[in-house]
N, C-alpha and C positions, 0 to 999 in steps of 0.2 A: 090656390089655383096658380098654375105657372104663369109668369108674365107673358103678355102677348108678344108675338114676333116683332122684332125691331126695337123692343124696349129693354132687352137683356144687356147688362153692363159687362163689357169685355174687360178681362184682367190683362195686365201687362205681363210680358215674359219675366220680368224681375219678380213680380209677385208670385207667379206660378213656381218659379225656381226656389224662392225662399220658403214657399209652403212645403215643398218636398224636402227641404234641408233642415226640418225641425229636429229630428233625432241625430243626424250627424253633427249638427251644431251643439246640441246638448252634451253629447259625448265628448266633443272637443273641449267644451268649457269645463266639464268634469275632469278631464285629463290635465288641463291647465291648473285647476285648483289643487290636484294631487301633486303636481310638480312644485308649485309655490309652497304648499304646506310641508312637503318633504324637505325642501331647501331651508325653510325657516325653522322647523321644529325637530330636525334630526338630533340635535344635542339633547333634547328633552327625553325622547324615548331611549336614547343610548344610556343616559344617566339612570333612568328607571330600571333598565335591564341589569346594569351592574349592581345596583342596590339590592334588587330582588335576588340575584344570584348570591350575593354575600350573605343575606339572611337565610337563604335556603341551605347553604353549607354550614350554618351555625357559627359564622365568624363573630357576630356580636357577643355570643356567649363565651368566647375565648379571650376577649380583650378586657382590660380594666374599665371600670365605669367612666373614669375621666376621659379616656381615649374614645370610648363609645359615644359619650356626649359630644365630644369635639367632632367626631366623624359625622354624627347625625346633623349637627349644626352646619357643617360644611356642605353636606348633601342638600340640606334645605336651601341654603343660600344659592348654590349652583342651580338648583331646580327653579327657583324664582327668577334668577337672572336669565336662564335659557328660555323660560316661558315669555318673559318680557321682551327679550330680544326677538323671539319668533313672532310675537304679536306685532311688533313694530315693523318687521320686515315683510310680513304677509300682506298681500293686497289681492282682494277678490277680483278675478278677471271679468271684464264687461262683455256684453253681447257683441259689440263691434270688434273687440280683440279676438273673441272666439271666431267671428265670421272671417276676420282677416287671416287667422291661423289656418282655417279650413280652406280659404281661397288660395293660399300659397302652396297648398299641397297639390293643386291641379295646374296643368300647363295652360298658359295664357290667362290665368286668373279670371275665370268666367264670371264669378260673382261680381267683381268690380266692373266688368264690362256690362253686365245687365243693369247695374245701378247708374251707369254713365249715360250721357246724351251727346249727340253730335254738336260740335262747337259752331260749325258753319253749314250752310246748305240745308237748314231744317225745312225750308219751304220748297226745296227742289224735289220734285217727284222721284227723279232718278236716285238722288242721295237717300231719300227715305226708303226706297226699295232695297238699296244695298245695305242700309243700316238694319232694316228688318231681317234680311237674310243673315246678317252677322249676329243679331240677337238670337235667332233660332239655333244657330250653331252653338253659341255660348250656353243657351238653355239646355240643349242636349248634353253638353259637356258637364254642366253643373249637376245634372241628374245622376251622374256617376260618382259623386263625391262620397268619400269614406273618411270617417273620423281618424285622425293621425294618432299613433301611439304616443303616450306621454313619455317625456324624457326624464327619468328618475335618477340619472347618474349624478353622483355627488363628489366626483373626484376633485373638482376645483374647490368645493367647500370643505371637504375632509381629505386632505392630501395624505394623512397618516393612517387612513382606514380605521379610525377609532370606532366607527359604527359596527364594523365586522367583529372587532374584539368584544364589544358589548353583546352582540347577537350570539357569539360563540359561548360566552359565559352564561347567558340565559338558557341556551340549549343544553349545556352541561347540567345546569340546575334542574331542568325538567327531567333529564335522564337519570341522574345520580343523586340529586339533592332531595330535600324534603320541603316542599312548598308550604306545608303546614306551619313551619317555623316563621313564616312571614307574618302570620297572625299574632305572633308573640312580640311583635315590635312594640305594641302598646305597653306590655309588661316590662320590656327592657327600658323603655323611656320613663315609665312611671317609677320603677323600683331600682333599676340599674344593677340588679343582682342576677341576671340570667333568667332563664325560663322558669326556674323554680322559685322565683321571688315571691309570687303571689300565694303559693301553696306550701312553702317551706322546702327543706332539703329533699332531694330525691336521688335515685341511682338507677342504673341499668347495666346488664352484663350479657355476654355471649360465650358459648362454649363451641370452639371450632375444631373438629377432628382433622387429622392430617388429610391432605388432598387425595393421596393415593388410596385411602379407604373408601372414598366415594360416599361417605355418610353425610347427612345434612347437619347444619349448625343448630344449636339449642339456644333459646332465649331464656335466660335465667328468670326474668320477671314473670314468665308464663308457666314455669315448672311449679306445680302444686305439691308434688310428692316430696317426701323428706330425703330422698336419695335418687341417684341415677347412675348409669354406667356409661363410660366413654372410653375410647381407645387410648392406649398409651401414646404420649406425645401430643395430646390435644392441648389447645391453647385457650385459657380463660381470660377474656378481656373485660375489665370492669371500669365503668365511668360513673363519677358522682357529680352532682350539681348542688350548689348552695354554698354556705360558708365553709371555707377550708377547715378541715379537721372535724367537721361534724359527722362525717361518714367515713369509716375505715373498714379494712378487711383483714382477716387472719385465716391462714390455711397451712396444712402440713402435707398437701399433695405434691408440693414442689417448692423450690427455693422462692422466697419472697422477692418481689421485684426490687431492683437496685434503686428505683426512683424514690423520692420522698414520699412517705406514707400519706402526707396531706395532699398529694397531687390528685388532680381530677381524673386522670386516666392511668390505669395500671394493668399489667398482664402477668399471668402465671402459667407455666408449662406443667402439665400433669405428668408426673413420673411414677407415682405410686398411689395406692388407695389411701383415703383420708377424708377430712372434712374441709368445707369451705364456708366461712361465716362472714356475713355482712354486719358490722357493728354500727349502731346509730339508729336514727328514725327509720321505720319500715325495715328493720333488720331481719335477715333470714339466715338459715343454716342448712347445708345439704351434706349428706354422706356420699362421697364419690367413690365408686368402685371402678378400678382400672381394668379394662379388657386387654389382656396381654397380647402382644403381636407375636404369634408363633413363628419360629424359624421355618423356612421352606424345607421340603424333603424331595428326594429324587431316588428312583430305583429302576433297575433294568427290567424289561419285560422279555423274558426268555434269555437266550445266549447270544454272544457275539458270533455272527456267522459270516461266511464269505459268499454272499449272494448279492449280485451276480458273482460268478467265480472270479477270484482275484481282488475283490473289493470287500472292505469291512462294512458291515451293516448291523445295526442293533436298534431296538426300540426302547424308549425310556418313558417313564411317567413322572411328572413333577407336580407337586401340590404346594399350596400356600393359602393362608386364610384371606389374603387380599390380592395376591397375584405375584408370579415370578417375573422378574425383569430380564435376567440373563443367566447363562449357564455355560460351563466349559467342561471338557474332558481332558484330564492330564494322564498321559500314557508314559510309563517309565519301564525300562528294561528290568527284568527280574532274572539276573544271572544265576541265582541259586537253584532255580528250577529248570535250567537249561541242561542239555546233554553235553556235559563238559568233556568232549573228546575231540581229537583232531585239532582243527583250528580254533575250537572253543575251549581248549584246555587252559590257555593263558587267561589272565584277568582282563576283563573288557575295559576299554577306555571310557572314562566318564562322558556321558552325553546328557544334554539338557532334555527335559521331558517334552514330549510332543503334546502341544496344546491345540485342541480343536474346539471351536465354538458350537455349542448345542443349538439346533434350530428352535426358534420360538414361533408360535402361531401368529399369523398376521391379523386375524380377526377373532372375535369372541373373547371369553374370559380366560385369563391365565391362572386362575385359582387352581385348576386341575386340568391337565391336558396330557396327551400322549403324542410324541413325535418320533421320527425315525432319522437317525444319522447315517449317512452313506458317504464313505470316503474311500478313495483308491490309494492305499498305502503300500502298493507292491514294491516300489522302489525305495521305500524308507528302510534304514538299517534295522529297524525292529521287526520287519515283516517276517512271518513264519517263526518267530521266537516267542518264548513266554514273557508276558508283560503283566504289570499291575496297572489298573485303570481306576482313576478317582474321578467321579462325577461330582461337580459342584454347581449349585444354583444359588442365586442371590435375589432377595426381594427388594422392594423400594426403600425399606428402612435400613438397608445395608446388612441385614442378617444373612448368614451363609449356612447352607445345608450341604453336607458331603456324604458320600458313600463310596467304598472301595471294593474292587473286585479283582480277583486273580484270573487272568486269561491264559489258558495253557498254550495257545498259539494265536498270535495276532494274524488275522486272515491276510493273505497276500497271494500273488499269482504263483501257481505251481507249474513247473516245467517237466514235461514227460519225455522230451528228447534227451537221451543220456548225455550227449555232449553239452547241450544247453544247461542241463541240471548240474553238471560238473562246473561249468563257468559260474553259475549262480552261487554254488557253494564256495568257490574261491572268492567271489565278490563279498559274500557274507563274512568270510574270515578276515579280509582286510578291513572291512567296516567294523568288525568286532574289536580288532586291535591292530595297530600298524606293526606290531611285532611279528605278525604273520606274513609280512611282505616277502621275506626271503623264501619261506616255505611255499607261498603262493606262486612266486616266480618259478621255482623248481618244478612244481606240478604243471604249470602252464607250459614250461619247456618240454616236459614229458608228453603232454598232450599234442604239441605241435612238432615233436621230433619225427614222428611218422604219422602224418595226418591221414585220416580215412579218405577213401576215394571220393565220398560225397561231401567232403568239407569244402565249402566255397572259399575261393581265394580271398574274397573280401573279408570273410570271417577270420581266415588265417592271418591276414595282415593286421587286423584289429587286435588279435591276441598277441601277436609279436610286438605291436606298439605298446600294449599293456605291460609286457615283460620288460621292455626297455625302461619304462617309467618306474617300475618296481625296483629295478636294479640300478637306478640313477643315484639313489641315496647311499652315502657311506655307511652310516649306522641305521638310520631310519628315514622313511620318506616323509614329506611334508603333508599337511592336511589337504592342500590344494591338489597335490599329486595323487593322494589316496582317492579323493573325489573324482578326479579325472579317470583313474583306472576303473573305479566302480561304474562310471558311466559307459566306458568302453566295453566292459564285460557285459553290462546289461544289454547294450545294443547288439553285441554279437550273439548273446543268448536268444534275444528276441528274433533275430534273423534266422537262427537255427530252428527256433520253435515254430514260428508262423511263416518265416522264410520268404525268400524271393525265388520261388520255383519256376522253372522255365515252361513247363507244359502241364497239361491236365493229368497225365499219367504220373508224373513226379508228385504232384499235389495229392493225388489219390494214394500213392504209396506212403507219403509222409503222414497223411491222415490216418491210415491203417496202423502205422507204427506208433503214433501217439496214442491212439485208442487202445492198442494192445498194452502199451506201457502203463497207461492209466489204470487198466483193469488189474494189472499185476501189482501196482502200488496201492490198490485199494482206494482210489479216488472217490470223491463224494458223488452222489447222484446228479447234482447240478453240473459238475465238471464232466462227467461221462455223457450227460445229455448234450452238452455243448460240443464235445468232440464228435459225438454221433451225428450232430447236425453238420459239422464240417465235413465228415466223411460222406454224408449224403450229397452235399453240394459239390464235392470233388467228383463223386461218381456221376452226377448229372453233367458236369463239364466234360468228363471223359467220354460219356456216351454221345454227347453232342459233337465232340471232335471226331469220333469214329464215324458218325453219320456224315459229317462234312467231308471227310477224307475218302469215303466210298463214292467216288465220282462215277457217273454213268459212262459206259463205253469202254471201261478198262478190261484188259484181257486177263481174266481170272479163271481159276478152275470152276467147274460147274457147281461144286458144292461149297465154294468160298462164301457166297452170300448167305447160304443157309446156315453155314457154321457160324458166321458173324451174328446172324439173327438169333440163333440159339444161345450164343454166349451172352448177348445183351439181355435176353429174357431170363437166363439163369442168374445173371448178376442182380437183376431187379428182385427176383424171388429170394435170393440169398440175403439181400439187404433187408427185406421185410422180416425174414426169419431171424436174423441177428438182432434186430431191434426188439422183436418179441422176446427172445431169450434174455436180453439184458433187462427188459422191464420186469421179467419174472425172477430176476436175480440169479439165473443159471449162467454164471460167468464162465465156467469151464467149457460148457457147450458152445457159448458164444465165441470163445477164443478159438475153438476148433473150426467153427464156421468161418471165422475171420481168416484163419490160415488157409482154408480151402478157397476162399474168395481171392486171396493173394495168389495162390497157385493158378487159379483160372485166369487171372489177369496176366500172369507171366506167359501162359500158353497163348492167350490172345495176342500178346505183343509179338511173340514169335511168328504167329500167323500173319499179322500185319506186316512184319519185317520181311517176310518171304514173298509178298505179293508184288514187289517191284519187278520191273522187267529187266532181263539180263541180255538184251539185244546189243548189237554192235553200236558203238558210239561214233558220232561224226567227228571230223577233225576239229571243228569248232568246240564241241563238247570236251574233247581231250585237251585242247589248249586251255580252255577255261578251268578245267580241273587241275591241270598242271600249275597254272598261275595261282590257283587257290592254295595248293600245297606249298608253293614258294612263299606266298603271303603268310601262311601259318608258321612255316619254318623261320621266316624273318622275325615274326612276332615272338616266337620262342627264344630265338637268339637274343633279341632285345631284353626279354625277361631275364635270361641268364646273365647278360652283361650288367643289368641293374642289380641282380643279387650279388654278383662279384663286387660291384662298387660298395654295396652295403657290408659285405664281409670285410672289405678293407677298412671301412669306417667303424665297424662294430665287430671286433674279433670274437665275441661271445656267440655270434650266430652259428647255426649248424653249417658244417662244411658243404660246399656245393657238390662235391663228389658224392657225398652220402645221399643227398637229395636226388641227384641224377641217377644214382644206382637204384634207389627205390622206385623212382619214376620210370626208369628203364625197364624194371620188372613189370610195372603196370603196362608199359607199351608192349612187352612180349605177351602178356596175358591178352591184350587187345588183339594181337595178331591171330589168335585162335578163334575170334568171333567171326560173324558173318560180315560180308563186305558192306551190306546196307547199314548194319549197325555201326560200323566204323565211321561212316560218314556222318552219322547223327550224333555220336558220342562226343565229338570234338576232341581236343587235346589239352592236357594240363600244361602249364609252363614247365619247360625242361624235358619234355618227352621227345627229344631229338632222335634217340635210337629207335623208339617204337615207330616213329613216323617214317623213318627210312625203310624199315622192314615192311611196313604196310604199303609203302609206295611201290615196292617191288612186286607185290601181289596184285596191284590194281592194273587193269589194262589201260594203256594210254596215259601214263602219268603226265607226260608233257609233250609227246609226239605221236606219230602215227604207228611207230614200231614198238609200242610198249613203253615201259619206264625208261627214261633217258639214262645214259651212262652216268652223267654227273649226279643225278639224283640218287642212284644206287650207291655211288661212291660216298656221297655225303652220309647216307644212312649207315653204311658199313663202318666207315671210319669216324663216325660221330663221337664214339667213346675214345677218349685220349686225345682228341683234337683240341687245339687252342681256339679261343674265340675268333681270332683273326683268320685261322685256317677255315673255320666253319663259314665265316663271312665270305671268304674267297670261293668256297665251294658253291655257296648260294649264288654268287655273282656269275660264275661260269654256267650254272644251271639256267639262270635267267637268260644268258646269251644264247644257249642252245634252244630255249623255248622261243626266243625272238626270231631265230632263223627259220622256224617252221610255223610262224604265226599266220593264220588265215586272215582274209579281209584286206590284204594289201592292195592299194590303188584307190580305195575309197577314202573319203574325208575322215570318217570315224576310224578306219584302220590305220591311216597314217598318224592320226592323233594318238592312237594306242601305242604305236611304235615310239613316238616322241616321249610319251610318259614313261614307257619302259626303259628308254635310254636314260631318262633322268633318274629313274630308280637305280640303274646300273652304276651311274656316276656317284650317286649317294652311297651305294654299297662299297664302291672302291674307296671313297673317302673314309667311310667307317672302318674298312679293313686297315688302311694306313694308320688311323688314330688308335686302333686296337693294338697294332704292333708297337706303337710308341708308348702304350700304357695310359693314354688319355681316354678313359672309359666314358667320362661325362661328355666329351666332345663327340665320341663315337655314338652315343645314344641319340644326340641331336641328328646326326647324319642318318642313323637307322630310322628315326621318326620320319624324316623326309622321304626315305626309300619306301616306307609303308604307305605314305600318302600317295606317292607316285604309282605304286602298284595298284592301289584301289582305283585311282582314276584311269589307269590303263585298262583294268578289267571292265570298268564301266564303258569305255569307248569300244573295247573289243565286243562286248555284248551288243552294242548298237550296230557295229559293223556286221556281225553275224545276222542280225535281224534284217538289215538292208539286203544282204545277199539272198536271203530266203524270200522276202516279200518285195524287194525292189523299192521300198519306201521306209520312212521312219517307223519304228515299231510303236504300235499303240498298246493300249491296255489289253493284255491277254494274248498278244500276237506271238510272243516268244516263249510260249509254254513248253515247246518241245526242245528248246535250246539247251536245257540243262539236264543232267542225268537224274532220273527220278529217284535213285537210291542214294544220291550224294548231293544234297542241297548245299549251296554256297553259304558260308557264314563269315562275317567280319570278325575282327579280334575281340569284339565285345559279345560275340555269340549271336548276333542278329542274322537272320536268314537273308541272303542276297536275292534280289529280283532276278528273273531269268535274263533280263537284258544287261545284267551286271551292275545295276543300280541298287545299292544296298538299302534294304528297308522298304522298297517300293511295293513288294508283293507280300509283305507280312500282314498278319491280322493286326488290328489296331491295338489289341491288348499286348502283343509282343513288342510293338513299337514303343508303347508307353513303358513296358518293363525294361527294355534296353536303354531308353532315355533315363530312367531312374537309376540304372546301374552306372551310366555315364556320369550322372550327377554325383553319385556316391564316390566314384573314383576322383572326380574333380574336388569334392569336399575333402577327401583324404589327402590330396596333394596340397590343398590350402592349409590343412591342419598341420601337416609336416613342415611346410615352409614357415609356419608361425612359431615353430619350436626353435628358439635361438640357441639352444644348447647343442644342436647338431653341428657337425663340421661344416666349414665354410664351402668346401667343394660340393657337398651334397646340397646345401642350401642354394648355391648358385645354379646347380642343375635343376632343382625343383622350380626356381623362379623362371628359368628358360622354358620349362614345360608349361607353366601357367601362362606365359606370354603367347604361346601358340594357341591357346584356347580363349 
């Protein structure tokens, strides 16, 4: 029965708090026991760990009995001493110590406060009330007590961390040792003769195949058969226990070990088949058969091909019983099977073999695999020549397998442009032997003596640079020069083959010529397919250009649009038909269709060229065209001056008169063309005569009354005039153009006049320097004149736009300022904007093309300036040119 009300005994706050702290107090006391036991007995378990590790690794069996007894005695003494030391230092913690530890972990030490009592005022009701409230707060705080974590750090007791060394040794014994040997301690102590002391002598052995075979090891004690097979190079390890000399081995599978026959551990490498015998108690004998490690093998799968065109590609298969580790392909020139004619008639210079690494699989087994080697060897001297190729593979054992093949032609890039093909043949000849340097220079001179109309000036200059290097040596050229010439000829051939063509029509023509040449030379299906794709892409670009040029609102004949539409439709149909004929192998019919396609494109070009308007030009248009002609004439004069400077420094160059005569003929041929085509074709350097004659036929070459007198005079008397006289004629022509220049009175017009005045002063300075024979200084002045002319044309275009609109020209406002059949171009061939700002109205592709050509010219200047064998005058001029850029 519950006690009656008023008779229940009330517990104090301290008793209630201590009742709740039973488990925290117990855990705190257990942690203190762990701390004191660890500090007192850590040497005991450290010593035990080291001893167990020593027995697990078999150390007692490897030491003499006396040393073993001494070691065990020392271990026993140390163990007793550490235990005694630990017992003396260990002290069991009391309840009060645990309570004090727990109390210190809480703020305000609430447990001590609950066990305390007030020193004064115990009879005072107010004091008792305050004390009771204090006890309630301490009781609540004591209820949150948690056992503190034990501090098991031993850095002060073990400053050298010996306990970690012992723990690491014990862990290694668990992972790699044999704990069963610990049970043999009694036998070791009793007999002192190792683990076999109780049962007599014993032995054990292992057969370990080479790691690369991936085969498991064999334990000799478990082999019950009389013989077994193992790979060559396996290692037999034998270990005996007991009295020395009781057990021994004899074998003829390999050389006996160099160690003493009475040694406990011996090893033999298996090199041949034979027997292995264990002599003594529990003796055994086995017949060992050696499994030979076969050499690897490699073979080609198919033929060496040029797929993609220009690249060498072949598949090979390699095999080995355990796996191939590496492989190489050695390619050597085979001159006996080459067509020893022309440049190949001389003996080739010795060259080291070309070594290529064969690709290996990243995953899977390498015992048998097939891989493909793909390399671009188009620029290598062996390209397109007969070679011998040796494939070599190696396995892990160092064994080598080889196979040799004769390759009729090492795949390389083929060139279908006749000029590019000739340059590549010359490159092949000098790489074959440097004795061909003189012959190659003569052929290159013949090629550039009368260059074709479509030969780019950059290519021409590259070929001439190659000729200078070939003729620089007295008897023969150096290896470095040969390599430089080979690189120059390769770049020139690549530019001719894939080219830097200015518009879609030229790209289309070049693609047609290359395709026609490829069909005549019997190119492979892959090469023809690639050229057909290039032709299709060029055709698409050309059609797109025609669509963009067909602007709405132009005055054309009524049947012009229909004729254009029919032409484009016919082109598409003919392209499809040509592709079908080539796929069917009907090359002759495909060639006929290709010729018809080319004829249709020429007719379409004539139609497009005649669609421009022939209406009267405004004075601004006439002035702009006249300045453009003057700019071109000044550029041609600068080119001629530079050639004369080169002729002085290099007497072996073709004479300028011959070049001008040939180019003058080209100018006369251009006179017979249509006026619109003359504006688009541009002029080659040195076409001074042709320009003058063309200028007479054009309306308004520089003034309102037709071609000015000065311009006609310059054209008629260009042949036979000196450079200074030509410069004087250009200066007078510029003065006449300035007198009739429109836009005077506007800011842009006045600026145009100032720039043209600067150009006239520069021309006058160049004229005087040319009379004195200082061509290098004259070239600098002519460069300044060209720059001033361009800036003057830009300002003139702005002035004309202001006259028409009364404001600064915006994009598209000056479309009518220029003649539609005569687009302005700067000396780099870039089309000028209608406002006179070069490059502003070009398509982005043309801007990038012109920028690339400018970079090429700058690279050529830098290359020439780096050739220290050039005369100092030329080097000084080249440096001044580079300073301007």
